[in-house]
Steps between C-alpha positions, in 0.01 A plus 500: 500500500323472832459876540490788254568852624236759417768754413645256245183372336361850444810643331663215310358457149554120506273478807212703360365198311448317829359800682258585221384153393603235751374607841370246750390465861713298740278380787641504853413484867823667609868528422833485681800724514821472698636791700878522495644533849869513590562124504175351371187537296163506681189383306177701512159418361288773340127473432192716467303579815148432380548272200612139497569503125639774280687540173843621400538683168677255273631451148499169317681344209494176306748363250587174333816327613729485194599135551190337647236728343331497841311816592656665805275736697628744760405813686665779690372716786546875459671673792494864602635728772404392853228647716590607856429155647710321240795739495593389853581160350582545131548769234246351254156341523267322261227704335181390677192592302191630671209265436317764297806537271547132415263492201640827369853358521387213275313724253651430155396845379730663757822540301629850578810475719415821687157359594643164602759670722217628721463148644866468597495645850566368849194359673392727791679390819186551711341210310787261572649301785846358550658279759811295556483128417725204564815456291360156418285678242799473268520120522331318211431205729264699722140417423302641787271802527655556844802645323292809414444596863656806655800456729631754746 
């Protein structure tokens, strides 16, 4: 899974193992979301105003492939309801941890679901920026930082 909904992971018993014991940080400089218009989807980039790097709240897993015995590692980003800035584009957003919460998120002694849920909130919109980017952002062949620039 690429994303895991906060309202699923906190209520489904199968997910509690991951939430209690397999939390991770997913580093980022920004993320993209597409706004659905009548006949097209418009890509937007979201980032933090005063931080180049930040972390998403994540969950990880590892298992052995039954045929090859190779260890497969994966992670999922937890999503939550959108803040005001994000809701103009999409109905969900990744959980962005405040820098001071990152170590607490990783604390192995934190196992109570009700305590963990306190981290699963939208990041404050006044600490974020968003802007429209080129549709070329969705092409795997693009390999230029210019693609991250705002377009009108």
